[in-house]
C-alpha positions in Angstrom: 6.2 0.7 -13.5 8.3 -2.2 -12.2 9.0 -2.2 -8.5 12.8 -2.5 -9.0 13.3 0.7 -10.8 11.3 3.2 -8.6 12.6 5.1 -5.6 9.4 7.0 -4.7 6.1 5.5 -5.8 2.5 5.8 -5.1 2.3 2.1 -4.2 2.1 -0.6 -1.6 5.3 -2.5 -0.6 4.3 -6.2 -0.2 7.3 -8.4 -0.7 7.3 -10.8 2.3 4.9 -12.8 4.5 2.6 -10.9 6.9 4.0 -9.6 10.1 2.7 -10.9 13.4 1.0 -7.8 14.6 1.2 -7.3 18.4 -1.8 -6.3 20.5 -2.8 -2.7 20.0 -2.2 -1.4 23.5 -0.9 2.0 22.5 -1.5 5.0 24.9 -4.5 7.2 24.2 -2.2 10.2 23.4 -0.2 10.4 20.2 2.8 12.1 18.8 1.7 15.4 17.2 5.1 16.8 16.1 8.4 15.8 14.7 9.7 12.9 16.7 12.6 10.4 16.7 12.2 6.7 17.6 15.2 4.6 18.4 14.3 0.9 18.1 16.0 -1.9 20.0 15.4 -5.6 20.5 13.4 -4.8 23.6 11.0 -2.5 21.7 10.1 -5.0 19.0 6.5 -5.5 20.3 5.8 -1.8 21.1 3.1 0.1 19.3 3.8 3.8 18.7 0.8 6.2 18.5 1.1 8.9 15.9 -1.4 11.7 15.3 -2.8 12.1 11.8 -5.4 14.5 10.4 -7.3 14.4 7.1 -5.6 16.5 4.4 -2.3 16.8 6.3 0.8 14.9 5.3 2.8 12.8 7.8 6.2 11.4 6.8 8.0 8.4 8.2 11.8 8.2 7.7 13.9 5.1 8.3 17.6 4.4 8.4 17.3 1.3 6.3 15.3 0.2 3.2 11.7 -0.6 3.8 10.6 -4.2 2.9 6.8 -4.0 3.3 4.1 -1.7 4.6 0.9 -3.0 6.0 -1.7 -0.2 6.4 -5.3 -1.1 7.3 -7.9 0.5 5.1 -5.3 1.8 2.7 -7.9 3.1 0.3 -8.6 5.8 2.9 -5.1 7.3 2.4 -2.9 8.8 -0.3 0.4 7.0 0.1 3.8 7.8 -1.4 6.6 5.4 -0.8 10.4 5.5 -1.2 13.2 3.1 -0.5 13.7 4.4 3.0 10.6 6.4 3.8 6.9 7.0 3.1 4.5 9.8 3.3 0.7 9.5 3.8 -2.2 11.8 3.7 -5.5 10.7 5.3 -8.7 11.4 3.3 -12.0 12.6 4.6 -13.1 9.0 4.9 -11.4 8.9 8.3 -13.1 10.5 11.2 -11.9 11.9 14.6 -10.6 9.2 17.0 -10.3 6.5 14.3 -7.3 4.3 15.0 -5.5 2.7 12.1 -2.7 0.1 12.6 0.3 0.3 10.4 3.3 -2.1 10.4 6.6 -1.5 8.5 9.1 -4.3 8.0 12.7 -3.8 6.9 14.5 -5.5 4.0 17.7 -6.5 5.7 16.1 -8.7 8.2 18.2 -7.3 11.1 16.6 -6.9 14.5 14.3 -5.3 15.2 12.7 -6.6 11.9 9.7 -4.2 12.0 8.0 -1.3 13.7 4.3 -0.9 14.5 2.3 2.3 14.6 -1.2 3.2 15.7 -2.3 6.2 13.5 -4.8 8.2 15.6 -7.0 10.7 13.8 -6.7 14.0 15.7 -9.3 16.8 15.5 -6.7 19.4 14.4 -3.1 18.1 14.6 -0.8 15.7 12.7 2.7 14.6 13.2 4.7 16.1 10.4 7.7 13.7 10.5 8.6 10.6 12.4 12.3 9.5 12.2 13.0 5.9 13.0 16.5 4.4 13.7 17.3 1.0 15.0 20.8 1.3 16.4 22.8 4.3 17.9 25.1 5.7 15.2 28.1 8.0 15.1 27.2 11.7 14.5 28.7 11.6 11.0 26.7 8.5 10.0 23.6 9.9 11.6 23.9 13.2 9.7 24.4 11.4 6.4 21.3 9.1 7.0 19.2 12.1 8.0 20.1 13.9 4.8 19.2 10.9 2.7 15.9 10.4 4.6 15.0 14.1 4.1 15.8 13.8 0.4 13.4 10.8 0.2 10.7 12.7 2.0 11.2 15.7 -0.2 10.9 13.4 -3.3 7.7 11.9 -1.8 6.2 15.4 -1.3 7.1 16.4 -4.9 5.5 13.3 -6.3 2.4 14.0 -4.2 2.2 17.5 -5.5 2.6 16.4 -9.1 -0.1 13.8 -8.6 -2.5 16.2 -7.0 -1.9 18.8 -9.8 -2.5 16.1 -12.4 -5.7 14.9 -10.8 -6.9 18.5 -10.0 -7.9 17.2 -6.5 -10.5 14.8 -8.0 -11.0 11.1 -7.2 -12.9 8.3 -8.8 -14.1 8.7 -12.4 -13.4 12.5 -12.2 -9.8 11.7 -11.2 -9.5 9.4 -14.2 -10.9 12.1 -16.4 -8.5 14.7 -15.1 -5.6 12.4 -15.8 -6.7 11.6 -19.3 -7.5 8.0 -18.5 -11.2 8.2 -19.3 -11.3 8.3 -23.1 -14.1 8.3 -25.6 -14.3 4.5 -25.3 -14.7 4.6 -21.6 -13.4 1.8 -19.5 -13.1 -1.7 -21.0 -14.0 -4.8 -18.9 -13.4 -8.5 -19.3 -14.9 -11.6 -17.7 -11.9 -13.6 -16.4 -13.8 -15.9 -14.1 -12.9 -19.0 -16.0 -9.2 -18.2 -16.4 -8.5 -17.2 -12.7 -7.5 -20.2 -10.7 -6.7 -20.5 -7.0 -3.2 -22.0 -6.3 -2.8 -25.1 -4.0 -2.7 -24.1 -0.3 -5.1 -21.2 -0.7 -7.6 -20.6 2.0 -9.6 -18.5 -0.5 -11.1 -19.8 -3.8 -12.3 -17.6 -6.7 -15.8 -18.1 -8.1 -16.1 -14.9 -10.3 -13.6 -12.4 -11.6 -13.6 -9.4 -13.9 -10.8 -7.1 -15.0 -10.9 -3.4 -16.1 -8.7 -1.2 -18.3 -8.8 2.6 -18.6 -8.0 4.6 -21.7 -4.3 5.2 -22.5 -2.7 8.4 -21.1 0.6 9.9 -22.2 2.8 10.9 -19.2 5.2 13.8 -19.1 8.1 11.5 -19.8 6.5 10.2 -22.9 5.3 6.8 -21.5 1.9 5.6 -22.4 0.2 4.2 -19.3 -3.1 2.6 -18.4 -4.9 2.0 -15.1 -5.9 -1.6 -14.6 -8.2 -3.1 -12.0 -9.3 -6.7 -11.0 -12.3 -7.6 -9.0 -12.6 -11.1 -7.6 -15.5 -12.8 -5.8 -13.8 -15.1 -3.2 -15.0 -17.7 -0.8 -13.3 -18.1 2.6 -12.8 -21.8 3.2 -11.0 -21.2 6.5 -12.3 -20.9 10.1 -11.7 -17.2 10.7 -12.6 -14.0 8.9 -10.1 -12.8 6.3 -9.4 -9.1 5.7 -7.4 -7.8 2.7 -4.3 -5.8 3.7 -2.5 -5.5 0.4 -1.6 -7.1 -2.9 1.0 -7.3 -5.7 0.8 -8.4 -9.3 3.5 -10.7 -10.7 4.0 -10.5 -14.5 4.9 -13.2 -17.0 8.7 -12.5 -16.5 8.4 -12.5 -12.7 8.5 -8.7 -12.4 6.3 -7.5 -9.5 4.1 -4.4 -9.5 2.8 -2.9 -6.3 -0.8 -2.0 -6.4 -2.1 1.6 -6.2 -4.8 0.5 -3.8 -7.0 -2.4 -2.6 -10.7 -2.5 -1.8 -12.9 -4.7 0.3 -16.3 -3.8 1.7 -16.1 -6.1 4.7 -14.0 -9.1 5.9 -14.6 -12.4 4.2 -16.7 -14.5 6.7 -16.0 -18.3 6.6 -18.2 -20.0 4.1 -19.6 -16.8 2.7 -18.5 -15.2 -0.6 -17.3 -11.6 -0.8 -15.6 -9.2 -3.2 -12.2 -7.7 -3.3 -10.6 -5.3 -5.7 -7.1 -4.1 -6.6 -5.8 -1.3 -8.9 -2.4 -0.9 -10.6 -0.8 1.4 -13.2 1.4 0.0 -16.0 2.6 1.0 -19.4 0.7 -0.4 -22.4 3.4 -2.9 -23.1 3.7 -4.1 -19.5 -0.1 -4.7 -19.3 0.1 -7.6 -21.7 0.0 -11.3 -20.8 -1.2 -13.3 -17.8 -0.5 -12.2 -14.2 -0.5 -13.8 -10.8 -2.3 -11.9 -8.1 -0.9 -12.3 -4.6 -3.0 -11.1 -1.6 -2.1 -10.6 2.0 -4.4 -10.6 5.0 -4.6 -8.2 7.8 -4.9 -10.9 10.4 -1.7 -12.2 12.1 -0.5 -15.4 10.6 -3.0 -15.3 7.8 -0.4 -16.1 5.1 -0.7 -15.1 1.4 -3.2 -16.1 -1.2 -2.2 -16.5 -4.9 -4.4 -16.6 -8.1 -3.1 -17.3 -11.6 -4.7 -16.3 -14.9 -5.4 -12.6 -14.3 -5.5 -10.9 -17.6 -6.7 -7.5 -18.7 -8.8 -6.2 -21.7 
């Protein structure tokens, strides 16, 4: 589904250059209940520790539209995003005392331009809701904003419930089977190594690439959708390790699709090839043509990497 038409998606927002992440010097404790953060220019570099727990949802509500979310190890979370909020549920892949950095930037560019969190896996507790505002507001405006944020969070929870019901709690191939995406023909794959090209200015170059396409599933609204994935073997030509933080696919008409998730076994060491993977959901019609894959690194100042010629079976 195109980015521009969705208010609450199971996607990653990646629309700008990477944020310069501050040093993670958050306190050992973490917020474990509903809390309110009021950001100012003086708090731009602060990191806010928030408790999370596998299987429990934590919502983040903002008083402005979200521009981009950077979440390390995103594949270890279920993430639902809306225009002014997001909800995430850690999976069992996370263990107690794990600390996961998350940065959220805002679309309007007003200061503070972003907020940084440190998600701390707690043995039993999780913050249910974190409300973030940037400037003091009149009571009437605050009430209106809170109502909108709650509506966004409620929509995220409803989307999550529908997703879990459709998947029957399964992941991997069983999740595809539960959603009707694993048909009699299985999953098609295609060697796209010769068509994928690294754009000028890239630090990474592609040596091998393969794309995948699931069977077609009919959604409740009548749309026919497919799951698509691309796997690239990349060589890091820079001087520092490179870690995948997120990605977006750009279609033939310039429409952007946020990915469902990204995968990387370990950071790309300079001079050594390694693999990355991304997954996206589209309608059958939208999946046609050649796409540009944009990747963002987790490292501060890492820039973006773009690859043309991504096609699907």
